[in-house]
LUMKE-306770 format. One record per atom (N, C-alpha, C): residue number from 1; atom name; x, y, z. Coordinates in steps of 0.1 Angstrom, whole numbers, plus 5000, padded with zeros to 4 digits. Layout:
N
n|atom|x|y|z
NUM|CA|X|Y|Z
...
// end
This chain:
253
n|atom|x|y|z
1|N|4980|5098|5154
1|CA|4992|5098|5144
1|C|5005|5099|5152
2|N|5015|5092|5148
2|CA|5028|5094|5154
2|C|5034|5107|5150
3|N|5038|5115|5159
3|CA|5043|5129|5156
3|C|5058|5129|5158
4|N|5065|5118|5156
4|CA|5079|5117|5157
4|C|5085|5124|5145
5|N|5098|5129|5145
5|CA|5103|5136|5134
5|C|5105|5126|5122
6|N|5108|5131|5110
6|CA|5110|5123|5099
6|C|5120|5112|5101
7|N|5118|5100|5096
7|CA|5126|5089|5099
7|C|5140|5091|5093
8|N|5151|5087|5101
8|CA|5164|5088|5096
8|C|5169|5073|5095
9|N|5169|5068|5083
9|CA|5173|5054|5081
9|C|5188|5052|5084
10|N|5196|5062|5082
10|CA|5211|5060|5083
10|C|5217|5062|5097
11|N|5209|5068|5106
11|CA|5214|5071|5119
11|C|5219|5058|5126
12|N|5230|5058|5133
12|CA|5239|5070|5135
12|C|5250|5072|5125
13|N|5250|5064|5114
13|CA|5261|5065|5104
13|C|5255|5072|5092
14|N|5254|5086|5092
14|CA|5248|5093|5082
14|C|5256|5093|5069
15|N|5269|5089|5069
15|CA|5276|5089|5057
15|C|5276|5076|5050
16|N|5268|5066|5056
16|CA|5266|5053|5049
16|C|5253|5053|5042
17|N|5253|5047|5030
17|CA|5240|5045|5022
17|C|5234|5031|5025
18|N|5242|5022|5030
18|CA|5238|5008|5032
18|C|5237|5005|5047
19|N|5225|5001|5051
19|CA|5224|4996|5065
19|C|5230|4982|5066
20|N|5241|4981|5074
20|CA|5248|4968|5075
20|C|5239|4957|5081
21|N|5228|4961|5088
21|CA|5219|4951|5093
21|C|5208|4947|5084
22|N|5208|4953|5072
22|CA|5197|4950|5063
22|C|5197|4935|5058
23|N|5186|4928|5058
23|CA|5186|4914|5054
23|C|5188|4913|5039
24|N|5193|4902|5035
24|CA|5195|4900|5020
24|C|5182|4900|5013
25|N|5182|4903|5000
25|CA|5170|4904|4992
25|C|5163|4891|4991
26|N|5170|4880|4993
26|CA|5163|4867|4992
26|C|5152|4866|5002
27|N|5152|4874|5013
27|CA|5142|4874|5023
27|C|5129|4879|5018
28|N|5129|4886|5006
28|CA|5117|4891|5000
28|C|5112|4883|4989
29|N|5117|4871|4987
29|CA|5113|4862|4976
29|C|5098|4860|4976
30|N|5091|4860|4988
30|CA|5077|4858|4988
30|C|5069|4868|4980
31|N|5075|4880|4978
31|CA|5068|4891|4970
31|C|5076|4895|4958
32|N|5087|4887|4955
32|CA|5096|4891|4944
32|C|5088|4893|4931
33|N|5078|4884|4928
33|CA|5071|4885|4915
33|C|5063|4897|4914
34|N|5059|4904|4925
34|CA|5051|4916|4924
34|C|5059|4928|4929
35|N|5071|4927|4933
35|CA|5079|4938|4937
35|C|5085|4945|4925
36|N|5090|4957|4927
36|CA|5095|4965|4916
36|C|5108|4959|4911
37|N|5115|4950|4919
37|CA|5127|4944|4914
37|C|5124|4930|4907
38|N|5112|4928|4904
38|CA|5108|4915|4897
38|C|5115|4915|4883
39|N|5119|4903|4879
39|CA|5125|4901|4865
39|C|5140|4905|4865
40|N|5145|4910|4876
40|CA|5159|4913|4876
40|C|5168|4901|4878
41|N|5180|4900|4872
41|CA|5189|4889|4874
41|C|5195|4889|4888
42|N|5201|4878|4892
42|CA|5207|4878|4905
42|C|5218|4889|4906
43|N|5225|4891|4896
43|CA|5235|4902|4896
43|C|5229|4916|4898
44|N|5218|4918|4891
44|CA|5211|4931|4891
44|C|5205|4933|4905
45|N|5199|4922|4911
45|CA|5194|4923|4925
45|C|5205|4927|4934
46|N|5217|4921|4933
46|CA|5228|4924|4941
46|C|5232|4938|4940
47|N|5232|4944|4928
47|CA|5236|4958|4926
47|C|5226|4967|4932
48|N|5213|4963|4931
48|CA|5202|4971|4936
48|C|5203|4972|4951
49|N|5206|4960|4957
49|CA|5207|4959|4972
49|C|5219|4967|4977
50|N|5229|4970|4969
50|CA|5241|4977|4973
50|C|5238|4992|4976
51|N|5227|4997|4971
51|CA|5223|5011|4973
51|C|5210|5012|4981
52|N|5207|5002|4988
52|CA|5195|5001|4996
52|C|5197|5004|5011
53|N|5188|5011|5017
53|CA|5188|5012|5032
53|C|5175|5004|5037
54|N|5176|5000|5049
54|CA|5165|4992|5054
54|C|5161|4996|5068
55|N|5148|4995|5071
55|CA|5143|4999|5084
55|C|5131|4990|5088
56|N|5130|4988|5101
56|CA|5118|4981|5106
56|C|5111|4991|5115
57|N|5099|4995|5112
57|CA|5092|5006|5118
57|C|5080|5001|5126
58|N|5076|5008|5137
58|CA|5065|5004|5145
58|C|5052|5008|5138
59|N|5041|5004|5143
59|CA|5028|5008|5137
59|C|5025|5023|5139
60|N|5018|5029|5130
60|CA|5014|5043|5131
60|C|5026|5052|5131
61|N|5036|5049|5123
61|CA|5048|5057|5122
61|C|5047|5065|5110
62|N|5049|5079|5111
62|CA|5049|5087|5099
62|C|5063|5086|5092
63|N|5063|5081|5080
63|CA|5075|5079|5072
63|C|5079|5092|5066
64|N|5070|5099|5060
64|CA|5072|5113|5055
64|C|5058|5120|5054
65|N|5059|5133|5053
65|CA|5046|5141|5053
65|C|5045|5148|5040
66|N|5032|5150|5036
66|CA|5029|5158|5024
66|C|5037|5171|5024
67|N|5044|5174|5013
67|CA|5052|5186|5013
67|C|5067|5184|5016
68|N|5070|5173|5023
68|CA|5084|5171|5026
68|C|5092|5169|5013
69|N|5105|5173|5013
69|CA|5113|5172|5002
69|C|5114|5157|4997
70|N|5111|5155|4985
70|CA|5110|5141|4979
70|C|5124|5136|4975
71|N|5131|5130|4984
71|CA|5145|5126|4981
71|C|5146|5110|4979
72|N|5136|5103|4984
72|CA|5137|5089|4985
72|C|5125|5082|4979
73|N|5127|5069|4975
73|CA|5116|5060|4970
73|C|5117|5048|4980
74|N|5105|5043|4983
74|CA|5104|5033|4993
74|C|5097|5020|4987
75|N|5101|5009|4992
75|CA|5094|4996|4989
75|C|5090|4989|5001
76|N|5078|4983|5002
76|CA|5073|4976|5014
76|C|5078|4962|5013
77|N|5087|4958|5022
77|CA|5091|4944|5023
77|C|5080|4935|5030
78|N|5076|4940|5042
78|CA|5066|4933|5049
78|C|5058|4944|5057
79|N|5045|4941|5059
79|CA|5037|4951|5066
79|C|5027|4958|5057
80|N|5023|4970|5062
80|CA|5012|4977|5054
80|C|5014|4992|5057
81|N|5011|5000|5047
81|CA|5013|5015|5047
81|C|5000|5021|5042
82|N|4996|5033|5047
82|CA|4985|5040|5041
82|C|4991|5054|5036
83|N|4985|5058|5025
83|CA|4989|5071|5020
83|C|4977|5080|5020
84|N|4978|5093|5025
84|CA|4967|5102|5026
84|C|4971|5116|5023
85|N|4960|5124|5020
85|CA|4962|5138|5019
85|C|4952|5145|5028
86|N|4956|5157|5033
86|CA|4947|5165|5042
86|C|4941|5176|5034
87|N|4928|5178|5034
87|CA|4922|5188|5027
87|C|4923|5201|5035
88|N|4920|5212|5028
88|CA|4921|5225|5035
88|C|4913|5227|5047
89|N|4901|5220|5048
89|CA|4892|5221|5059
89|C|4896|5211|5070
90|N|4907|5204|5069
90|CA|4911|5194|5079
90|C|4907|5180|5077
91|N|4898|5178|5067
91|CA|4894|5164|5064
91|C|4905|5156|5058
92|N|4905|5143|5059
92|CA|4915|5134|5054
92|C|4910|5125|5043
93|N|4917|5124|5032
93|CA|4913|5115|5022
93|C|4925|5105|5020
94|N|4922|5092|5023
94|CA|4932|5082|5021
94|C|4932|5078|5007
95|N|4943|5078|5000
95|CA|4944|5075|4986
95|C|4949|5062|4983
96|N|4954|5054|4993
96|CA|4958|5041|4990
96|C|4963|5033|5002
97|N|4962|5020|5001
97|CA|4968|5011|5011
97|C|4978|5002|5004
98|N|4990|5002|5009
98|CA|5001|4994|5003
98|C|5005|4983|5011
99|N|5010|4972|5004
99|CA|5014|4960|5011
99|C|5027|4955|5005
100|N|5031|4943|5010
100|CA|5044|4938|5005
100|C|5045|4938|4990
101|N|5057|4943|4985
101|CA|5059|4944|4971
101|C|5056|4958|4965
102|N|5048|4966|4972
102|CA|5044|4979|4967
102|C|5055|4989|4968
103|N|5055|4999|4959
103|CA|5065|5010|4960
103|C|5057|5023|4961
104|N|5064|5032|4968
104|CA|5058|5046|4970
104|C|5069|5056|4971
105|N|5065|5069|4970
105|CA|5075|5080|4971
105|C|5079|5086|4959
106|N|5075|5080|4947
106|CA|5078|5086|4934
106|C|5072|5100|4933
107|N|5080|5110|4928
107|CA|5075|5124|4928
107|C|5080|5130|4915
108|N|5072|5140|4910
108|CA|5076|5147|4898
108|C|5083|5160|4901
109|N|5080|5165|4913
109|CA|5087|5178|4917
109|C|5095|5176|4930
110|N|5097|5186|4937
110|CA|5106|5185|4949
110|C|5099|5180|4962
111|N|5085|5180|4962
111|CA|5078|5176|4974
111|C|5070|5164|4972
112|N|5068|5156|4983
112|CA|5059|5145|4983
112|C|5045|5150|4982
113|N|5036|5143|4974
113|CA|5023|5148|4972
113|C|5013|5142|4983
114|N|5018|5134|4992
114|CA|5009|5128|5002
114|C|5017|5125|5014
115|N|5011|5121|5025
115|CA|5017|5116|5037
115|C|5017|5101|5037
116|N|5027|5095|5042
116|CA|5028|5080|5043
116|C|5030|5076|5057
117|N|5022|5066|5062
117|CA|5022|5062|5076
117|C|5020|5047|5077
118|N|5027|5040|5085
118|CA|5026|5026|5087
118|C|5013|5023|5094
119|N|5006|5012|5090
119|CA|4994|5007|5096
119|C|4998|4997|5107
120|N|5008|4989|5105
120|CA|5012|4979|5114
120|C|5028|4979|5114
121|N|5034|4971|5123
121|CA|5049|4970|5122
121|C|5053|4967|5108
122|N|5062|4974|5102
122|CA|5064|4973|5088
122|C|5079|4974|5085
123|N|5084|4966|5075
123|CA|5098|4967|5071
123|C|5098|4973|5057
124|N|5107|4983|5055
124|CA|5108|4990|5043
124|C|5122|4990|5038
125|N|5123|4991|5025
125|CA|5136|4994|5018
125|C|5135|5008|5013
126|N|5146|5015|5013
126|CA|5146|5029|5008
126|C|5158|5031|4998
127|N|5155|5038|4988
127|CA|5165|5042|4978
127|C|5164|5057|4975
128|N|5175|5063|4973
128|CA|5175|5077|4969
128|C|5170|5078|4954
129|N|5163|5089|4951
129|CA|5159|5091|4937
129|C|5171|5091|4928
130|N|5181|5098|4932
130|CA|5193|5099|4923
130|C|5199|5086|4920
131|N|5201|5078|4930
131|CA|5208|5065|4927
131|C|5199|5055|4920
132|N|5186|5056|4923
132|CA|5176|5047|4916
132|C|5175|5051|4901
133|N|5175|5064|4898
133|CA|5175|5069|4884
133|C|5187|5064|4877
134|N|5199|5065|4883
134|CA|5211|5060|4877
134|C|5211|5045|4874
135|N|5205|5038|4884
135|CA|5204|5023|4882
135|C|5195|5020|4870
136|N|5184|5028|4868
136|CA|5175|5025|4857
136|C|5182|5027|4844
137|N|5191|5037|4843
137|CA|5199|5039|4831
137|C|5208|5027|4827
138|N|5212|5020|4838
138|CA|5221|5009|4836
138|C|5214|4995|4835
139|N|5201|4995|4839
139|CA|5194|4982|4839
139|C|5180|4984|4833
140|N|5179|4982|4820
140|CA|5166|4984|4812
140|C|5155|4977|4818
141|N|5157|4965|4824
141|CA|5146|4957|4829
141|C|5140|4964|4842
142|N|5149|4971|4849
142|CA|5144|4978|4861
142|C|5136|4990|4856
143|N|5140|4997|4846
143|CA|5133|5008|4840
143|C|5119|5004|4835
144|N|5119|4993|4828
144|CA|5106|4988|4823
144|C|5096|4984|4834
145|N|5102|4978|4845
145|CA|5094|4974|4856
145|C|5088|4986|4863
146|N|5096|4996|4865
146|CA|5091|5008|4872
146|C|5081|5015|4864
147|N|5082|5015|4851
147|CA|5072|5021|4842
147|C|5059|5013|4843
148|N|5060|5000|4843
148|CA|5048|4992|4845
148|C|5041|4995|4858
149|N|5048|4996|4869
149|CA|5042|4999|4882
149|C|5036|5013|4882
150|N|5042|5022|4875
150|CA|5036|5036|4874
150|C|5023|5035|4867
151|N|5022|5028|4856
151|CA|5010|5026|4848
151|C|4999|5020|4857
152|N|5003|5009|4865
152|CA|4993|5003|4874
152|C|4988|5013|4884
153|N|4997|5021|4889
153|CA|4992|5031|4899
153|C|4982|5041|4893
154|N|4984|5044|4880
154|CA|4975|5053|4873
154|C|4961|5046|4871
155|N|4962|5033|4868
155|CA|4949|5026|4866
155|C|4942|5025|4879
156|N|4949|5023|4890
156|CA|4943|5022|4903
156|C|4937|5035|4907
157|N|4943|5046|4904
157|CA|4937|5059|4906
157|C|4924|5061|4899
158|N|4924|5056|4887
158|CA|4911|5057|4879
158|C|4900|5049|4885
159|N|4904|5037|4890
159|CA|4894|5028|4896
159|C|4889|5035|4909
160|N|4898|5042|4916
160|CA|4894|5049|4928
160|C|4884|5060|4925
161|N|4886|5067|4914
161|CA|4877|5078|4910
161|C|4863|5072|4908
162|N|4862|5060|4901
162|CA|4849|5054|4899
162|C|4843|5050|4912
163|N|4851|5044|4921
163|CA|4846|5039|4934
163|C|4840|5051|4942
164|N|4847|5062|4942
164|CA|4842|5073|4950
164|C|4830|5081|4944
165|N|4830|5081|4931
165|CA|4820|5089|4924
165|C|4807|5083|4920
166|N|4807|5069|4918
166|CA|4796|5063|4912
166|C|4789|5052|4920
167|N|4796|5046|4930
167|CA|4791|5035|4937
167|C|4784|5038|4950
168|N|4775|5029|4954
168|CA|4768|5031|4966
168|C|4777|5026|4978
169|N|4773|5028|4990
169|CA|4781|5024|5001
169|C|4784|5009|5001
170|N|4773|5001|4998
170|CA|4775|4986|4998
170|C|4784|4982|4986
171|N|4783|4989|4975
171|CA|4791|4985|4964
171|C|4806|4989|4967
172|N|4808|5000|4974
172|CA|4821|5005|4977
172|C|4828|4994|4986
173|N|4821|4990|4997
173|CA|4827|4981|5006
173|C|4829|4967|5000
174|N|4820|4963|4991
174|CA|4822|4950|4984
174|C|4834|4951|4975
175|N|4835|4962|4968
175|CA|4847|4963|4959
175|C|4860|4964|4967
176|N|4860|4970|4978
176|CA|4872|4971|4987
176|C|4876|4958|4992
177|N|4867|4950|4996
177|CA|4870|4936|5002
177|C|4875|4927|4991
178|N|4869|4928|4979
178|CA|4874|4920|4968
178|C|4888|4924|4963
179|N|4891|4937|4964
179|CA|4904|4941|4960
179|C|4914|4936|4970
180|N|4911|4936|4983
180|CA|4921|4931|4992
180|C|4922|4916|4991
181|N|4912|4909|4987
181|CA|4912|4895|4986
181|C|4921|4891|4974
182|N|4919|4898|4963
182|CA|4928|4896|4951
182|C|4942|4899|4954
183|N|4945|4909|4961
183|CA|4959|4913|4965
183|C|4965|4902|4973
184|N|4957|4896|4983
184|CA|4962|4885|4991
184|C|4966|4873|4983
185|N|4958|4870|4973
185|CA|4960|4859|4964
185|C|4973|4861|4956
186|N|4976|4873|4952
186|CA|4988|4876|4944
186|C|5000|4873|4953
187|N|4999|4876|4966
187|CA|5009|4874|4976
187|C|5011|4859|4980
188|N|5002|4851|4974
188|CA|5003|4837|4978
188|C|4995|4833|4990
189|N|4986|4842|4995
189|CA|4978|4840|5007
189|C|4964|4836|5003
190|N|4956|4830|5012
190|CA|4942|4826|5009
190|C|4934|4838|5005
191|N|4924|4836|4996
191|CA|4915|4846|4993
191|C|4906|4851|5004
192|N|4904|4842|5014
192|CA|4895|4844|5026
192|C|4901|4836|5037
193|N|4901|4841|5049
193|CA|4896|4854|5053
193|C|4905|4866|5048
194|N|4900|4878|5047
194|CA|4907|4889|5043
194|C|4912|4897|5056
195|N|4925|4900|5056
195|CA|4930|4908|5067
195|C|4928|4922|5065
196|N|4923|4929|5076
196|CA|4921|4943|5075
196|C|4930|4950|5086
197|N|4942|4954|5082
197|CA|4951|4960|5092
197|C|4947|4975|5094
198|N|4938|4980|5086
198|CA|4934|4994|5088
198|C|4921|4995|5097
199|N|4919|5007|5102
199|CA|4907|5009|5111
199|C|4895|5012|5103
200|N|4883|5011|5109
200|CA|4871|5015|5103
200|C|4872|5030|5098
201|N|4879|5038|5106
201|CA|4880|5052|5102
201|C|4889|5053|5089
202|N|4899|5045|5088
202|CA|4907|5045|5076
202|C|4899|5041|5064
203|N|4891|5030|5066
203|CA|4883|5025|5055
203|C|4873|5036|5050
204|N|4867|5043|5060
204|CA|4858|5054|5057
204|C|4864|5065|5049
205|N|4876|5069|5053
205|CA|4883|5079|5046
205|C|4888|5075|5032
206|N|4890|5062|5030
206|CA|4894|5057|5017
206|C|4882|5056|5008
207|N|4870|5052|5013
207|CA|4858|5050|5005
207|C|4849|5063|5004
208|N|4853|5073|5011
208|CA|4845|5085|5011
208|C|4832|5084|5018
209|N|4832|5076|5029
209|CA|4820|5073|5037
209|C|4822|5078|5052
210|N|4812|5077|5060
210|CA|4814|5080|5074
210|C|4817|5067|5081
211|N|4823|5067|5093
211|CA|4826|5055|5100
211|C|4813|5048|5103
212|N|4802|5055|5107
212|CA|4790|5048|5110
212|C|4784|5041|5097
213|N|4786|5046|5086
213|CA|4781|5040|5073
213|C|4789|5027|5071
214|N|4802|5028|5073
214|CA|4811|5016|5071
214|C|4807|5005|5080
215|N|4805|5008|5093
215|CA|4802|4998|5103
215|C|4788|4992|5100
216|N|4778|5001|5096
216|CA|4765|4996|5093
216|C|4765|4987|5081
217|N|4773|4990|5071
217|CA|4774|4982|5059
217|C|4780|4969|5062
218|N|4790|4968|5070
218|CA|4796|4956|5073
218|C|4786|4947|5081
219|N|4779|4953|5090
219|CA|4769|4946|5097
219|C|4758|4940|5088
220|N|4753|4948|5079
220|CA|4743|4944|5070
220|C|4748|4933|5060
221|N|4760|4934|5056
221|CA|4765|4923|5047
221|C|4767|4910|5055
222|N|4770|4911|5068
222|CA|4770|4899|5076
222|C|4756|4893|5078
223|N|4746|4902|5080
223|CA|4732|4897|5082
223|C|4727|4890|5069
224|N|4732|4895|5058
224|CA|4728|4890|5045
224|C|4735|4877|5041
225|N|4745|4873|5050
225|CA|4752|4861|5047
225|C|4763|4862|5037
226|N|4767|4874|5033
226|CA|4777|4876|5023
226|C|4791|4876|5029
227|N|4793|4881|5041
227|CA|4806|4881|5048
227|C|4804|4876|5062
228|N|4815|4872|5068
228|CA|4815|4868|5082
228|C|4825|4877|5089
229|N|4822|4880|5102
229|CA|4831|4888|5110
229|C|4836|4880|5122
230|N|4845|4871|5121
230|CA|4848|4862|5132
230|C|4857|4869|5142
231|N|4865|4879|5138
231|CA|4873|4885|5148
231|C|4877|4899|5143
232|N|4881|4908|5152
232|CA|4885|4921|5147
232|C|4897|4920|5138
233|N|4897|4927|5127
233|CA|4908|4927|5118
233|C|4907|4917|5107
234|N|4896|4909|5106
234|CA|4895|4899|5096
234|C|4880|4898|5091
235|N|4879|4895|5078
235|CA|4866|4894|5072
235|C|4866|4881|5064
236|N|4856|4872|5066
236|CA|4855|4860|5058
236|C|4845|4863|5047
237|N|4849|4859|5034
237|CA|4840|4861|5023
237|C|4832|4849|5021
238|N|4820|4849|5028
238|CA|4811|4838|5029
238|C|4805|4835|5016
239|N|4801|4845|5009
239|CA|4794|4844|4995
239|C|4802|4853|4986
240|N|4813|4848|4980
240|CA|4821|4856|4971
240|C|4814|4860|4959
241|N|4806|4850|4953
241|CA|4798|4853|4941
241|C|4789|4865|4944
242|N|4782|4865|4955
242|CA|4773|4875|4959
242|C|4780|4888|4961
243|N|4792|4888|4966
243|CA|4800|4900|4969
243|C|4804|4906|4955
244|N|4808|4897|4946
244|CA|4812|4902|4932
244|C|4800|4909|4925
245|N|4788|4902|4927
245|CA|4776|4908|4920
245|C|4773|4921|4926
246|N|4775|4923|4939
246|CA|4772|4935|4946
246|C|4782|4946|4941
247|N|4794|4942|4940
247|CA|4805|4952|4937
247|C|4803|4957|4922
248|N|4797|4949|4914
248|CA|4794|4953|4900
248|C|4781|4960|4898
249|N|4774|4962|4909
249|CA|4762|4969|4909
249|C|4750|4962|4903
250|N|4752|4948|4903
250|CA|4741|4940|4897
250|C|4731|4936|4907
251|N|4732|4941|4919
251|CA|4723|4937|4930
251|C|4717|4950|4936
252|N|4706|4949|4942
252|CA|4700|4961|4948
252|C|4709|4966|4959
253|N|4711|4979|4960
253|CA|4719|4985|4971
253|C|4710|4987|4983
// end
């Protein structure tokens, strides 16, 4: 893990809220329909961009840590981020993987409830809670969109509870691959091959498995002709129907 201090988006101009090097929002059009700024008018997009900071971060960079003061909300422009919590015994539970268009950093109290770290080189937009709250009051469509994304996050958390509590290792891995495939399609990418920017250890900590079990399950799915492993970081969904059947528990584990 990168142990650098918390990211300063505004350095060296701490009195500025806008990074003058930030690219225009039109650069995010590829994910506009799934981003939190979806459905906003051109004028509203411009107003939102006026309170935005921007940064391009290297892989494995800690954006903020669990317990840090929650002052900002982030949106992924490009790249990937993982969110995780550390248990009292030192174990790690990854609670989510985020990609282009996803938002994170929303908090109900003063502190972030999890740690956020980049998986690969990632571009982020950052907004202060205060300014974003003010914007919501002025732009009902933004408020509705953020409410919708919050509901989707809740539904995702419920699905994760089912994944961890009731499914076998094969069912967990199958569900995980299908989820990434669906997400890629939403972004306008092919359903297969599926990109895996996270490590086997990350996948294990997300699915509640050991690294050995994850590796063994991938190998078995390959032997069964359900997936292909052509190169590190990618999985081909050779038999998507079989993978869906497995994910739904309709096949022997």
